[in-house]
N, C-alpha and C positions, 0 to 999 in steps of 0.2 A: 469674216464670218460672224454671224449673229451668235450670241452666247447660247441661245437655245439649240442652235445647230451644233455647236461645239459639244454641249452636254450630250445630245443625242448620239453624235458620232463616237464619242469616247465610250459611252455605255454600250453601244452596239458592238464596237470593236472588242471590248473586254468581256461582255457577258453573252453575246449572241442571243438576246432575249426573244422569246416568242411573242411578247407584247411589250411595247414601249411607247409612252406618251410623255412629251415634255411641253409644258405649258408656261408661257411667260405671263405671270400675274402682276407684273410691275405697275400696270395702270391702276390696279386696285389699291396700290399703296402710294400713289402720288402725294407728295407733300409730307409724308411720314419721315421721321428721322432715319437717316441711312439710305433713303431712296434718292438716287441721283436724278437730276432733271431729264436725262436722256433715257431713263428706264433701264431695262436689262439688268435688274437687281433681285427680283423675286421670282422664283420658279417652283413649279410643282412637277414632280416626276412620279409616274406610275410605271413600274417595271415588273415583268414576270419572266424569270429565268431559272432554269434548272439548277444552276450553281448556287442560287440563293436559298433553295428549298430547305436545306438542313441547318441553316444558320439562324441564330437568335436575331431579334429585331436590331439590337445594337450592332452585332456583327454585320448585318446586311448594310446598315448605314455606314459603317466604317469601310466596308468593301466598296460602296458607291463613291464615297469621298476619295478613297485611294485611287479609283479608276479615273475620277475627274482630275486629280492632281492638285497640289497646293496652289499653283498659279491660278487655275480657273476657279477653284473654291474661294480663293482670296478676292476674286472680283464679284462674287455673289453675296448679297446681303442676307438672303433667306432662301432656304431650299426645303420644301416639303417633300417627303419621300413616302411613297406607298409601294413597298417591295414585298414580293412573295416568290415562291418557287413555282 
C-alpha cells in the first residue's frame, strides 16, 4: 500500500473526518537531503474532524502522529499538517 493511502486510512479510522486530503509532495523535494530516490517521503495532510476542534495546535499534531503510529511516522521525512475541528 502506498504511504499516502496508509496515512489516509489510519486518519479516517481514528478521526472519522468530514474532510481529509493527503498529498504526496515528495517530487517537490527530489534531491533534497532525506528524500529517498523512490519518493513517498514528504506529505501534506489537511484534516477537519470534530474531535480536533477543542485541541490546541500542538495537541492536534500529537494526536495525528499518535494515530499514524511510530512505524509509519518513522518512514516519513516530512509531514505538513493543517488540522482543525
